[in-house]
C-alpha positions as CSV (number, residue, x, y, z in Angstrom):
1,M,156.1,64.2,37.3
2,S,156.5,68.3,36.0
3,D,157.6,71.6,38.0
4,I,155.9,73.3,34.6
5,V,153.0,71.9,31.9
6,V,152.9,73.9,28.5
7,I,149.9,73.7,27.2
8,G,149.9,75.6,23.1
9,S,151.2,76.0,19.5
10,I,154.1,73.7,18.3
11,N,154.8,74.4,14.7
12,M,157.5,74.0,11.8
13,D,159.0,77.4,10.8
14,I,160.0,77.6,6.6
15,V,162.2,80.2,6.5
16,N,162.7,82.1,2.9
17,R,165.5,84.0,2.8
18,V,165.5,86.5,-0.2
19,A,166.7,89.5,-2.0
20,K,163.7,91.3,-1.4
21,H,159.8,90.4,-1.9
22,P,157.7,89.8,-4.3
23,L,155.0,91.6,-6.8
24,P,151.8,90.3,-6.6
25,G,152.4,87.2,-9.9
26,E,156.5,87.5,-9.5
27,T,158.4,84.7,-9.3
28,I,162.3,85.4,-8.2
29,K,164.7,83.2,-6.3
30,G,165.0,82.6,-3.2
31,L,168.5,82.5,-1.3
32,G,168.3,79.6,1.1
33,T,165.4,77.9,2.8
34,E,165.5,77.1,6.9
35,Y,163.3,74.7,8.8
36,C,163.2,76.0,12.7
37,P,160.7,74.1,15.4
38,G,158.6,77.0,16.3
39,G,155.5,78.0,18.0
40,K,154.7,79.9,21.3
41,G,153.9,77.2,23.1
42,A,156.9,74.7,21.9
43,N,159.6,78.0,22.2
44,Q,158.0,78.7,25.8
45,A,158.9,75.3,27.1
46,V,162.1,74.9,26.0
47,A,163.2,77.5,27.5
48,A,161.7,76.7,30.5
49,A,163.3,73.2,30.0
50,L,166.9,75.4,29.3
51,S,166.6,77.4,32.2
52,G,166.3,74.7,34.7
53,G,162.3,73.8,35.0
54,K,161.3,69.9,35.0
55,V,158.6,71.0,32.0
56,S,156.0,69.1,30.0
57,M,154.3,69.8,26.6
58,I,150.5,69.5,25.7
59,G,149.5,70.3,22.5
60,A,149.8,68.8,18.9
61,V,151.2,67.7,16.1
62,G,150.2,66.2,12.7
63,S,151.2,62.8,11.3
64,D,153.4,64.8,8.4
65,I,157.1,64.3,8.6
66,F,157.2,67.8,10.6
67,G,155.6,66.3,12.9
68,Q,158.5,63.9,14.3
69,Q,160.7,66.1,13.9
70,L,159.1,69.0,15.8
71,L,158.6,66.1,18.7
72,A,162.2,65.3,18.6
73,S,163.0,69.0,18.3
74,L,160.7,69.5,21.8
75,H,162.5,65.5,23.5
76,S,166.3,66.6,22.4
77,H,165.3,70.5,24.7
78,G,164.6,67.9,27.5
79,V,160.9,68.7,27.3
80,D,158.7,65.6,27.9
81,T,156.2,64.9,24.7
82,A,154.5,62.3,26.6
83,A,151.1,64.2,25.9
84,V,151.3,65.7,22.7
85,A,148.7,64.3,20.9
86,V,149.1,63.5,16.9
87,K,146.5,64.4,14.8
88,E,146.0,63.0,11.2
89,G,146.7,65.9,8.6
90,A,149.2,68.5,8.9
91,S,151.0,69.8,11.7
92,G,150.7,73.6,12.4
93,M,153.7,75.9,9.7
94,A,154.6,79.1,9.9
95,F,155.4,80.4,6.3
96,I,158.0,83.3,6.7
97,T,159.9,85.3,3.6
98,V,162.7,87.3,4.7
99,D,164.1,90.0,2.8
100,E,167.8,91.4,2.6
101,Q,166.3,94.5,5.4
102,G,164.9,91.7,8.2
103,E,161.4,92.6,6.7
104,N,159.2,89.8,7.0
105,H,155.8,88.5,5.6
106,I,154.5,85.3,7.8
107,I,151.6,83.4,7.0
108,V,150.1,81.0,9.3
109,S,148.6,78.0,9.1
110,E,147.5,76.6,11.9
111,G,146.9,72.3,11.3
112,A,146.8,70.2,14.5
113,N,147.2,73.4,16.5
114,S,143.9,74.0,15.9
115,R,142.2,70.5,16.7
116,L,143.5,70.8,19.9
117,S,140.4,69.8,22.1
118,P,139.5,70.1,25.7
119,S,139.6,66.5,25.8
120,D,143.2,66.2,24.4
121,I,143.6,68.0,27.8
122,D,141.4,65.9,30.0
123,R,143.1,63.1,28.9
124,V,146.5,64.0,31.3
125,I,145.9,66.1,33.3
126,E,144.9,64.4,35.9
127,T,148.0,62.1,35.6
128,M,149.7,65.6,36.5
129,R,150.5,67.6,39.6
130,P,152.2,70.3,38.1
131,G,153.8,74.0,39.9
132,A,152.7,76.2,36.8
133,I,150.8,76.1,33.9
134,L,151.6,78.6,30.6
135,L,149.4,79.6,28.2
136,Q,149.2,81.8,24.6
137,N,146.6,82.2,22.1
138,E,147.6,80.0,19.3
139,I,145.5,77.5,20.4
140,P,141.5,77.6,20.7
141,W,140.4,80.2,23.2
142,E,137.6,76.8,24.3
143,T,140.8,75.0,24.7
144,N,142.6,77.9,27.1
145,F,139.8,78.2,28.5
146,Y,139.0,75.1,30.1
147,A,142.7,75.2,30.7
148,M,142.2,78.0,33.0
149,K,139.3,76.4,34.8
150,K,141.1,73.0,35.6
151,A,144.4,75.4,37.2
152,K,141.7,77.4,39.3
153,E,139.8,74.1,40.0
154,R,143.7,72.4,40.8
155,G,145.1,75.6,42.0
156,I,147.4,75.7,40.0
157,R,149.4,78.5,39.0
158,L,148.3,79.9,36.0
159,F,150.7,82.0,33.4
160,F,149.1,82.8,30.1
161,N,150.3,84.9,27.6
162,P,147.8,86.6,25.5
163,A,149.6,86.4,22.0
164,P,148.2,86.9,19.6
165,A,146.5,89.0,21.1
166,F,142.6,89.4,21.3
167,A,140.7,91.2,23.8
168,I,139.5,88.3,26.3
169,P,136.7,87.8,27.9
170,Q,137.0,89.5,31.2
171,E,135.7,86.5,33.3
172,A,139.1,84.9,32.3
173,F,141.1,87.4,34.2
174,S,140.2,86.7,37.7
175,L,141.6,83.1,36.6
176,I,145.3,84.6,35.3
177,D,147.3,84.1,38.0
178,V,150.2,86.3,35.9
179,C,149.5,88.1,32.8
180,I,152.8,88.3,30.8
181,L,152.5,90.6,27.9
182,N,154.3,92.8,25.8
183,E,153.3,96.3,24.6
184,T,151.1,96.0,21.6
185,E,149.2,92.7,23.5
186,A,148.2,95.3,26.1
187,E,147.0,97.5,24.2
188,T,144.8,95.7,22.8
189,M,143.8,93.6,26.5
190,T,142.9,97.3,28.1
191,G,142.1,99.5,24.4
192,R,144.8,102.4,26.2
193,S,147.6,103.1,24.3
194,V,151.3,101.9,25.4
195,R,154.1,104.2,24.4
196,S,155.9,104.7,27.8
197,L,156.7,103.7,31.3
198,E,153.9,105.4,32.4
199,Q,151.0,104.3,29.7
200,A,152.2,100.6,30.4
201,E,152.4,100.9,34.7
202,H,148.6,102.4,34.1
203,A,147.7,99.3,31.7
204,A,148.8,97.1,34.1
205,R,146.6,98.4,36.9
206,M,144.0,97.9,35.0
207,M,144.3,95.2,34.1
208,V,145.5,94.3,37.9
209,A,142.0,95.9,39.0
210,G,140.3,93.9,36.0
211,G,140.6,91.0,38.6
212,I,144.8,89.3,36.7
213,R,146.6,89.0,40.3
214,C,149.9,89.9,38.6
215,V,151.1,91.7,35.6
216,I,154.4,92.1,33.7
217,L,154.2,94.0,31.1
218,T,157.2,93.8,28.9
219,L,159.3,96.6,27.1
220,G,162.3,96.3,24.8
221,E,165.5,97.3,25.1
222,R,163.4,99.5,28.2
223,G,163.1,96.5,30.2
224,S,159.0,95.1,32.2
225,V,157.1,96.8,34.6
226,L,155.4,94.2,36.9
227,L,152.5,95.0,39.3
228,N,150.7,92.7,41.2
229,Q,147.7,92.5,43.9
230,A,150.1,92.4,47.3
231,G,151.4,95.8,45.5
232,Q,154.3,95.0,44.5
233,H,156.3,97.8,41.3
234,I,158.8,96.3,40.3
235,V,161.4,98.2,37.1
236,T,163.9,95.7,35.7
237,P,165.8,97.5,33.2
238,A,167.0,95.2,30.0
239,Y,170.4,94.6,29.7
240,K,172.1,96.5,26.8
241,V,173.0,94.1,23.3
242,T,173.5,94.6,20.3
243,P,170.6,92.7,19.0
244,A,170.5,90.1,15.9
245,D,167.0,88.7,16.0
246,T,164.6,89.5,18.2
247,T,162.7,86.2,17.2
248,A,161.4,84.4,20.0
249,A,162.6,86.8,22.9
250,G,159.3,86.9,24.3
251,D,159.1,83.3,25.3
252,T,162.6,82.7,26.0
253,F,161.2,85.6,29.3
254,I,158.1,84.4,29.7
255,G,159.5,80.9,30.1
256,A,163.3,81.6,31.7
257,F,160.5,84.1,34.4
258,A,158.1,80.8,34.9
259,A,161.2,78.2,35.7
260,A,163.2,80.8,37.9
261,S,159.7,81.9,39.8
262,L,159.2,78.6,41.3
263,S,162.7,77.9,42.2
264,S,163.3,81.5,43.6
265,S,162.0,83.4,46.3
266,S,162.6,86.3,44.8
267,L,160.2,87.9,42.3
268,T,163.7,90.6,41.9
269,D,165.9,87.8,41.2
270,A,163.3,86.1,38.2
271,L,162.4,89.1,36.7
272,R,166.6,89.3,36.3
273,F,166.8,86.4,35.2
274,A,164.5,86.5,32.3
275,S,165.8,89.7,31.5
276,A,168.9,87.7,31.1
277,A,167.7,85.1,29.2
278,A,166.2,87.4,26.6
279,A,169.1,89.5,26.1
280,I,171.0,86.6,25.0
281,A,168.7,85.1,22.9
282,V,168.7,89.2,20.9
283,T,171.9,88.0,19.4
284,R,171.6,84.7,18.6
285,K,169.1,84.2,15.0
286,G,166.1,81.6,14.8
287,A,163.7,80.8,17.7
288,Q,164.4,78.1,19.9
289,T,168.2,77.9,18.1
290,S,168.8,81.3,20.1
291,I,167.4,79.9,23.8
292,P,169.6,80.1,25.9
293,T,171.5,77.4,28.8
294,K,170.7,77.9,32.7
295,E,174.3,77.5,32.4
296,E,174.8,80.1,30.1
297,I,172.5,82.5,31.7
298,D,174.3,82.8,34.8
299,R,177.5,83.4,33.6
300,F,175.5,86.4,31.5
301,M,174.7,87.5,35.0
302,L,178.2,86.8,36.1
303,E,179.7,88.7,33.5
304,N,177.1,91.6,34.1
305,W,176.7,92.0,37.5
306,E,177.5,95.7,37.2
307,F,174.9,96.8,35.4
308,F,172.5,96.1,38.2
């Protein structure tokens, strides 16, 4: 039995390092290529598992060689992959080119992720009794919305990260227990500018008024703000670190918060734990390779106890 079920994307990130990006029609030499397991769903599953949660993944990989590698990576991080479907054809892939200034060009090929259907969820969800379900926006909306309704029917707490961002139907708001998103995603969800803490709080209030029970808006180096229908308002500062790579920092925060909130009676403690996890992640390169373990997070918090 899993504490958390993550329903979402599983990708292989193919990262090419270059001195500069090519012009149209130009051929250049690369400086090196890396194959890095990723996808927002998989990243959040790994973060929740490494943060101490018992995690199962519902998703899809292809019948190609990447599919087996992606399943092996999830399994090595403690994520149960029994409910991951294998679809004929290619796995999801992200083709990423990064220049020496750190600027990147990204092309995402959805692959098997685009074929994850409500029937794939029905095939396995009835055998699970999780404390929470985590969703993102890298699988078909029809499948996401179906999962939301399933969670509501069964009284399962639903965490939703609306990334990549698009304006989801208003009818979905009341199905979401916890919505965790950044400023850009909040602007898409509300149609309002989010450039300051005050604007972030206003956007969060709009979403709570729309029916979402709890909103956590992450603000990068400015920390996060939480508002909920119970009237709680918590501002959590970010730990001060020198970032090396912000890839998967948001996914790390979300997975860590989900795991911590299921084991802690205090929202404040769960938010601080998630903030520490994200702080560690940005000091490391890569996606899943940057995600810390619970022991590393606890040690970091102990070493930086004076911050709070």
